[in-house]
N, C-alpha and C positions, 0 to 999 in steps of 0.2 A: 796362436794365443798371444804371443809377444807382439805380433803385428797389430792385432785387434786392440791390445792394451795401449800401444803407442799411438794408435789412431783415435781411440775413444777417451783415453785417460785425460788428455788436456781439456776436452769438452766437459767431461764430468767435473773436473776441477773448477772450470769456469762456472758451471751450473751451481755447484756448491757455494761458490763465492757469491753468486747472485742471490741465492736463497738466504744467505747470511745477511746481505744488505737489506733484502726485503723484510726479514723478520726484525731487524734492528729498527727500521723506520716504522713499520706497521705496529709492532708491539711495544717498543720502548719509547719512541718519540712521535706518536701520531699527532700530538699537539703542535710539534714543530712544523709539520706539513700544513696544518690549518693556519698557522701563523704566517707562512709564506703566501698562501693562497689569498688570504683576506686583504692583503695590501697590494693587490693588483686587480686589473679589470680587463680581461681579454675579451675583445669584441669581434664577432664575425661581421666585419664592416670594412668596406674598401678604404675609407679615409684613415682608419686605424692602421691598416696594412701599409698604406702609402707613407704615413707618418713614420713608421718604423723603418721603412725602406730608405727614407731620406737621411738617415744618420749612419755613421760608420759603426759596424757591428750590429746594425739594426735587424738583419735577418736572424742572427744568433739570438738576439733579444726576443724577436717575434716568436721563434720556435720555442724558446725556453718558456715564454709566457703561455704559449699554447699548451705546453706540457704541464706547467704548474697549475693550470685550472683543474686538472684531474686530481690535484691534492684535495679537492673538495670531498672526495672519497678516499680515505686514508689507505685502503688496500691498493687502489689504482695508483695513488701517489707513490707509495713505496715501490710498486712494480715499475713505475717510470724511472725512478732513481736506480733501481737494480739493473734494468735493461741498459740504461745509459752507461753505467760503469762497466757492465759486461762488454758492451760495444767498444768502449775505450780500450779495455784490456786486449780484446781480440785484434783490434787494429794495430795496437802496439806490437803484438806478437808477429803480425804480418810484416811490419816494418823492420823488426829485429832480424828475422831470418837466421836465427841462431840455432845451435844444436838443441834438441828437445830437452836436454837436461836443464837448460836455462829457462824453460817455460815459466816458472814462478816469477822470474824477474819482470815479466810483462805486466804483472799485477801492481807494480810500484806506482805508476801514475794514477791508477784507479784508487789505490789505498790513500794516496796523497789527496786526491779530490774528495774522498770520503772524510778524511780528517779535516780538510778546509771547510767543509759544509757544517762543521760545528759552530762556525761564526754565523750567528742568526741573521747577519746583515749581508752575507755573501749570497748573491743571487744565482739561480741556475744558469743564467746566461754565460757565466764563465766556464763551467764544465761543458756546456753545449759548444761553446766556441773552441774549446780544446779538442773535442771530438771532431768538429768540422775541419780544423787545421790538420789533424791527423789524417783525415780522409784526403785532404789536398796533398799531403805527403805521399799517400798511396798512389794518387793520380800521377804525381811526378815520377814515381818509381816505374810506372807503366811506360814512361818515355825513355827508358834506359837504352833502347836500341837505336834511338835517333842520334844523329851527330851532335857533338857537344855544343856547336854554335846554335843549332835548332833548339836544343834544350834550354840554353841560356835565354834565347829570345822568348821562348814560351814562359820561362820563369819571370821575365820582366813584365809580361802581361798577366801572369797568374797572381803575382804578389798584390798589386792594387785591387784586383777583383776579390781576392781572399780577404784583404783588409776591410773592404766595404762590407763583406759578409760577416766577418768574425770579429773585427776590431784589432787592437794592438797585439793580440796573440799571434798575429801574422809574423811577428819577429821570429817566432819559433820556426815558421816555414822558411823564412829567408836563411836562417842559420842552418837548418837541415839541408836545404838545397845546396848551399855553399859547401857544407861539410861532405855531402855525398859526391859532389863534383871533385872535391879534393881527394876523396878516396879513389875515385875512378882514375885520377891522374897518377896517384901513387901506385896503384895496381898495374899501371902500364909497364912496369919493370924497366929494363935497361933501355927500351926504345923511347922512353920519355925522359927528356933532359931535365936536369935539376931546375932550370929556369922555369919550366912549365909547372913544377911543383909550387914554386913561389907565386906563379900567377893564380894557382888554385887557392892559395891563402888570400891573395888579393880579391878573388871572386867572393870569398866568404865575407870579407869586410865590405866589399862593394854592395853586395845584396842587402846586408844589414843596414848600411847607410841609405840605400835606396828605399827600404821599407820605412826607415825613420823619416825620410823625406816625404813619403806618402802620408804619414801621420801628421806631419807639420803642415803640409800644404792643404790638408783637409780642413784646417782651421778657417780658411777663407771660404769654405763652402757651407759650413754649418755653424749655428750659434753656440759653440762651446769653446771653452778656453783650451789652451795647449795642454795644461795639466790634466784636465778632464779627459781629453782625447787619449793621452798616454795611460791614464788609469782605466780607461774603458767605459763607454757609455752603457750602463746596465749591468756591469760586472758586480758592482757592490751598491748597496742602497745609498751610500754616501758617495757622490760622484767623484770627489777628489781624494778618495781613500784607496790606497794601494797596499796590499798585503805583501810582505816579503815572500810568503809562500806562493804567491802568484808568479813572481819572478823565478822561483825554484821550479815550479811546474813548467813554465815556458822553456826553461833550460833543459829540464828533464826529458820532455817529449821530443826535443830536438836532438839531444846528445845520446840518449839511451839507445835508439836504433843504430846510431853511428858506432857506438862503442861495442854493442853486443854483436853486431853482424860478423865482424872478422874474428870473433873468438873461435879458436880451434877446438875441436872436440877431443880434448886430451884426456878426458876422464875415462878411466877403465870401466868396462861394463859392470864389474862387481861393485864398483864404487858409485854407480849412477844412483841407485836407490838411496844411498846415504846422503849424497849431495841434494837430491830432491827433498828428502825428509828434513834436512836442515833448513832448506828454503821454506818449506811448508810450515815448519814449526815457527820460523821467524814471522811469517805472515799471520799465523794464529795469535802470536804474542802481540803483534801490532794491533790486530783487530780487537783483542780483549782488553789491552791495557792502554795503548797509546791513543787510539781514536777516541774513546770516551773522554779522555782527558781534555779534549778541546771543546767539549760540551759543558760549559759552565753551569754548575748545578743550581746556583742562585738565579741566574738568568732564566734557565729553562723551568725552574719552579714557578716563576711568575707567569711564564708563557702557558704552562699547563693550567694554572688557576684561571687565567683569562679564557682559555679554551673551554674549560668546564662551565664557566659563567656563560659563555656564548651559547653552549648547548643546553643551558639551564639544568645541568646535572647537579642539583643541590645535595642529594645524598652522597654522591661521589666526592664532592668538595668536603663535606663534613667528615667522611671516612678518611680522606687524605690528610686532613688537618688533625684527626685523632691519631693517625700513625706517626706523624711528625708535626709538632706544633709550629705553625707559621709565625715568623717574627718580623716580616717586612710589611710596610704599610699596605701595599697592594694585595698581598696574600691574606693579611688579616682582614682587609676590606672585603675580599671575596668570601672568606669564611663567615664573617658577620652577616653578609647579605644572604648566604645560604641558610644560616640559622634563622634569619628573619623570615625568609620565604617559607620555611617549614614551621614557623610559629614558635621557635625554640630560643630566640635570641634573649628573651627575658629570663630564661632558666639556665642557659648553658654558656652565656657569653664569657664567663670567667673560668670555664673549663679550658679556655685557650688563652694565648698571650694577648694582653691588652696593654696599651701604653697611654693612649689619649683618644680624643674624639677623631683623630686622624685615621684611626682604624675603621671609622664609619664613613667619613668623607675625606679621603686623602686630598691634600692641597692641590690646586690646579697647576698642572705643568704643561707647557706646550710640547708635549711628547706624544707621538702618534700611537704608542702602545699602551701606556698607563692611562691615558685619557679615556680609552675605550672601556676599561673596567669601571672607572668612576662613572662614566656615562650610563652604564648598565644599572648602577645603584639608583640614579635619578629616574631612569626609565621605569624601574619596578616600583619606585615610590609613588609615581604618578606625576612627576615633574617632567612632562613630555617636552615642553619647550626647551628646558635646560639640556635634556638628553639630545635633542636635535642640535643644539649649539655645540655640544661636545663631539658629536659625530662629525659635524662639519669641520670643527677645529682639528680633529684627529686626521682627517683626510688631507686638509691643507698643510698639515705639519709633516707630511711624508717628504723626506729629503730628496727623493728622486722624482718628485712631481707626478707620481702615479695617482690614479684614482683607485678607490678601495671598494670592492664589491660589498663588503660587510657594511661599510659606512653608507653607501648608496641605499642598501636595503633598509637600514635604520632610518634614513632620511625619508624614504618612501613610507615607512610605517608611521612615523611621527606626523607627517602631513596628512596621511589617511585618517589617523585618530583625530586630528585637529579640524578635519573637514576641508582642508586645502587640497581639493581633488585635482586641480589642474597642475599644481606643483608636484603632487604625488605621481601624476601621469607622466610628467617629464622624466622622473627617475625610473619609473617602471618601463618606459619605452627604451631606455638605455639598457636596463637589465634583460629585456627581451632579446637583446642581441648576444647574450651569453649562452653557454651550453647548460650550466648547472643551475642557473637562476631563472631561466626562461619560463619553466612551468610555474614556479612560484609567482613570478611577475604577472603571468597571464591570469592566474587565479585572483590576484589582487586587483587586476584591471576590472574584473567582473564585479568587484565590490565597490568600485568608485561610484559615489552618489547613492548607493543602496544603504540607507540609514538602518533599515531593519536587519540586514545581513551583518553590518559592522557591529551593531549593538549586540547581536547574538554571538559574536566571536568571543571565545573564552578569555582571550587576553585583551584584544582591542576594545571590546565592549566594557570590560572591567575598568580599563584605564580611562575610558571616556567618562565613567561615573566618578572616579576619584581624582582626576587631574585638576590642576589649577589652570583655568582658562586665561587668566591675565598674563600678558606677555611682559615680564619685567625681569630685571637683573637684581641679584641680591649678593650681599657680602658673604664670604665663607664663614665669618664670625656670627652670622645671623641664620645659619641654615637650620638651627633648632626651631626658630620661630616659623620658618617656612614649613617644617614638619607639623607645627601646631596648626597652621592654616589648612594643611592637608587633613588633619584630624577633624577640624571644624567642618570641612567640606563633606566628609563622608565617614560614617562610623564603620564602614566595611574595611577601611584601610588599616588593617592590623599591622602591616609593615611599618607605616608611618608612626603608629602608636609605640611600637618597640624602639624605633630610632629616637623618637622624641624623649622617652623616659630614660634611655641608656646614655644619651648624649651628655647631660650634665653630670652623670655619675662617673663617666670616663674622665671628665675634667675635674672630678672631686668637688663638685658644687652641690652639696646636699640641699641647701635652701632652695635653689632653683628647681631641683628635682621635686621637692615637696609641693611647690607651686604647680608644676606640671602634673604631678600625680593628682592633686585636687581637681585640676581642670579636666583630666581624663575621667576621673571617677564620676563627675557630674554628667558625663555624656554616655558612658558605657560601663559595663562590668568587666574590668580587666585587672588581673593580678598575676604576679609571677614570683618565683622564688627570690630573684634579685631585688624586685621592688619591695618585698617584705623585709629583706635584709636591710635595705636602705631606710625603710620606715623605722625599724628597730634602732638602727644607728642614729637616726635623726632625733628620736625621742631620748635615747640614752645620752646624747650630747647635751641635752637640756635637763639631765637627771630626772627623766620622766619615764613612765611605762606606757606603751601604746594602749589605746582603748581596747577593751575586751572584744575579741572577734576580728580585729583588724589584721592580726598576725597569728598564724597557727602556732600552737605550743612547741612544735618541733624546732621552728626557727628561733623562738625565744630561748629554748634550752641550748641550742647550738651556739647562740650569741653569748650566753653566759659562760659556756665552756671556752669560747675564744677569748673572752676578756680575762678569765682566770689565767689562761696560758700566757696571754700577752703581758699581764701585769707581773707575772712571776718569771718572765723571760723563758718560759717553757717552749717546747716545740710547737710550731704553728703549721707544719706541712699538711696536717689533716684538714686545715681550713683554706688551703691554697686556692680552691675554686670558688671562694666566697667574695662578696663585695668588701667585706671587712678587711680581709687580707690585702686586697688591692689598695684600699684607702690608707691602711696603717703601715704596710710594708712595701707596697709597690710590687711590680712584676719585672 
């Protein structure tokens, strides 16, 4: 029984760890997986592979991008991360060769990698490179029976090969090989002279310098700066950004096997369970408390809102905003768009935090993430050309010069809607070389030139009816006038009506609202609670009463109650979700 437990127990512990990682990403952070997947474009294409092969660490980057494409399905994506961290843990255990009681120590690199992945700009290429270098360490261990001179010669060949495959993480391999050779020399006992021990230290330094030389010399082979090569091509979304934790990880995977291996099994059998329990408890505490601390709540809140917008999950956005009121421009923007798509913006806008019209149209920023959410607003309004420009700007703003599958899909859609079929075909042919977008691209290819099929599409056909066909640029200060043109173009565009009427109210411009309301009333029958509140306020500011039938009695009665409370400095929280509270007190 004890033998079975000692044999299966470690595997069970690894499996439990893997399940914890899977559930963490699948249930808690599925939107983070989508965030990573949308900012790359893995192609099953020879040129794409050769391009990655031509750069240091390109194989690790290629493998990581191959794996990240499976993030398109969040369960598969979470499984990929779980398996990768499990492999890293098992390889570290093979390298440690320590007493079984120290098995939990082999989880440290995997836990650190998990923690580091809380940085949304850290790419999977770094953990993949760490696993690959660990496998190179295992390969070197297999050479232990060879003479020392042969092992050193092999190391001199192995380091540049490993560098081109994994990138600057190869420094860990050089440090490990030197440290292992130093251990071999020390374990020679009295037969090894003290001078040979010093040569072992020299070998460590020599191999590290050799690996540094490989990195520096590669500068003359590839179009990257020295700092970019040392930071790792593809490790981080920002090329010249190097995390301190990366250096810690590189030292850890090199030194942990060296430190752990010679540990004597001095723990008494009756104390083994206690030692293991302490280690397991520490791991649990790290997983529960430390790892989530590196997942910035504000950043991931915005990522989740954008994820829900991408999926057009309007009800889920409203539900999320109801649980916790959003207060950042992009999250407010997503909430307002969800309300508009459900036809509720005119009734419920002030149920949530509002500050200005920035909550409808956030100011343009050359930022690859926020621009996408704003582009979704313009797309759903019917400003197809503007949405196309934003998608292109977002892709070009990616700091690692990747192409974006999400942006290419949007560019194909906008050109399809605009009837630019040859341009749409160009993007669809690219997407046909992917795994998860291939079927969609093929279905879109069948629609090219088929006006009847496009017009019958529930989204594309609608946008063709309501879009503005003129190709022009407009100022952000005139976006309400563009909404007015959308309303003039089509009475069906209820989203544009809601944005047109709410825009001046968020800027506390009642006179402009009344002009817009008069314009809308001449074209269609539209009213909402907030519009009625604005009408009552506009007439009251002129000491007048709205014409009979323009405002329902309940709104008039509520306004009278608000004014009595306001004039007497009474409590106004009962009116917090009204336009009057926003205009008089702010939010």
